[in-house]
C-alpha positions in Angstrom: 0.4 -12.1 -14.6 2.5 -11.5 -11.6 0.8 -9.5 -8.8 3.1 -7.3 -6.8 1.1 -7.7 -3.6 -2.4 -8.1 -2.1 -4.0 -4.7 -2.7 -6.9 -5.3 -0.4 -9.3 -7.7 1.2 -12.9 -6.8 0.6 -15.3 -7.5 3.5 -19.1 -7.1 3.0 -20.9 -5.5 6.0 -24.5 -4.5 6.5 -23.5 -1.2 8.2 -20.3 0.7 8.0 -21.4 2.7 11.1 -21.6 -0.5 13.1 -18.4 -2.2 11.8 -15.9 0.7 11.5 -15.5 1.1 15.3 -14.6 -2.6 15.7 -11.8 -2.3 13.1 -10.6 1.0 14.6 -10.3 -0.8 18.0 -8.8 -4.0 16.5 -6.2 -2.2 14.3 -5.5 0.7 16.6 -6.1 3.3 13.9 -8.9 5.4 12.4 -10.6 4.6 9.1 -8.7 6.8 6.6 -11.2 7.0 3.8 -15.0 6.6 3.2 -16.1 6.8 -0.4 -19.2 5.9 -2.4 -18.7 4.2 -5.8 -22.1 5.0 -7.4 -21.8 2.7 -10.4 -21.1 -0.3 -8.1 -23.9 0.8 -5.7 -21.5 0.5 -2.7 -20.0 2.6 0.0 -16.5 1.7 1.1 -14.3 2.4 4.1 -10.6 1.7 4.2 -7.9 0.8 6.7 -4.2 0.1 5.9 -2.3 -2.8 7.4 1.2 -2.7 6.1 1.0 -2.6 2.3 -2.4 -4.2 2.3 -5.8 -2.5 2.8 -9.0 -3.7 4.4 -12.0 -2.5 2.4 -15.3 -2.6 4.1 -18.2 -2.7 1.7 -21.8 -1.5 2.4 -24.6 -1.7 -0.2 -26.2 1.5 -1.2 -29.1 -0.1 -3.1 -31.0 -3.4 -2.6 -30.0 -4.5 -6.1 -26.3 -4.0 -5.6 -23.9 -7.0 -5.8 -23.1 -6.5 -2.1 -26.7 -6.5 -1.1 -27.3 -9.7 -3.1 -24.2 -11.3 -1.5 -25.4 -10.3 2.0 -28.8 -12.0 1.3 -26.9 -15.3 1.0 -24.4 -14.3 3.8 -26.4 -12.2 6.3 -23.5 -12.0 8.9 -21.2 -10.5 6.3 -17.6 -11.6 5.8 -14.8 -11.8 3.3 -16.3 -10.9 -0.1 -13.2 -10.8 -2.3 -9.4 -10.6 -2.5 -7.7 -8.0 -4.7 -4.3 -8.2 -6.3 -2.2 -5.3 -7.5 -1.0 -5.7 -11.1 0.9 -3.4 -13.4 -1.7 -3.5 -16.1 -5.3 -4.8 -15.6 -6.0 -5.2 -19.3 -2.9 -7.3 -19.9 -3.7 -9.4 -16.8 -7.3 -9.9 -18.0 -6.1 -11.0 -21.4 -3.7 -13.4 -19.8 -6.4 -14.8 -17.6 -8.8 -15.2 -20.6 -6.1 -17.0 -22.5 -5.6 -19.3 -19.6 -9.3 -20.2 -19.6 -10.3 -18.2 -16.5 -13.8 -16.8 -16.7 -14.0 -13.0 -16.5 -16.7 -10.9 -15.0 -15.1 -7.8 -16.6 -13.5 -7.9 -20.0 -12.3 -4.3 -19.7 -11.0 -2.4 -16.6 -13.3 0.1 -14.9 -12.9 2.7 -12.2 -13.1 1.5 -8.6 -12.7 3.1 -5.2 -9.6 5.2 -4.6 -9.4 5.8 -8.4 -8.0 2.4 -9.1 -8.5 0.6 -12.4 -10.2 -2.7 -11.5 -11.7 -5.8 -13.0 -13.1 -9.0 -11.5 -12.5 -12.7 -12.2 -15.5 -15.0 -11.8 -15.4 -17.3 -8.7 -16.5 -20.2 -10.8 -13.1 -20.2 -12.4 -11.1 -19.2 -9.2 -12.0 -22.0 -6.9 -14.8 -20.1 -5.3 -12.9 -16.9 -4.5 -14.1 -13.7 -6.1 -10.8 -12.1 -7.3 -10.2 -8.5 -8.2 -7.3 -7.1 -10.2 -6.3 -3.6 -9.4 -4.0 -1.1 -11.1 -2.8 2.1 -9.6 -3.8 5.1 -11.8 -1.0 6.5 -13.9 
C-alpha cells in the first residue's frame, strides 16, 4: 500500500456551530461543505489546506463512535488520520496480510462520496487510521 497523500485529518468536536468559526478565522476561509453521514451517526464540516482536508466531526446520536470518543476526550481533538489510496479493498487486503487489525473488512461509503475503511488503533500504534479512495 502506497498512499498518495494525507486525504484528511479528522477532528472530533462537540459542536460544529461553535468550532467552525474558529477554523474559518484560523485558515482565512469558509467551510466549504457540511454533510451528514447517517450510517456513521456523524455530521461533518470540511476545510481544504493545500491537498489535505480538515474534517470536523460532530456526533448526531449518543451511541455514535464520535459521541463515545468524546466521552473519553471531552475537549475534543484529533480523532483520526486518513490516507488516500488507489484501491481501498486492495489496501485492506495488504494490511490484513501484514497482520494489521481491521475495523472494516470491506470499503463503505463515507463523507464526500469516498470509499473508506478503518484500521484498528490497537494495530496502528494508537492512531485510528482511515483509508480513502476517490469514487470512480
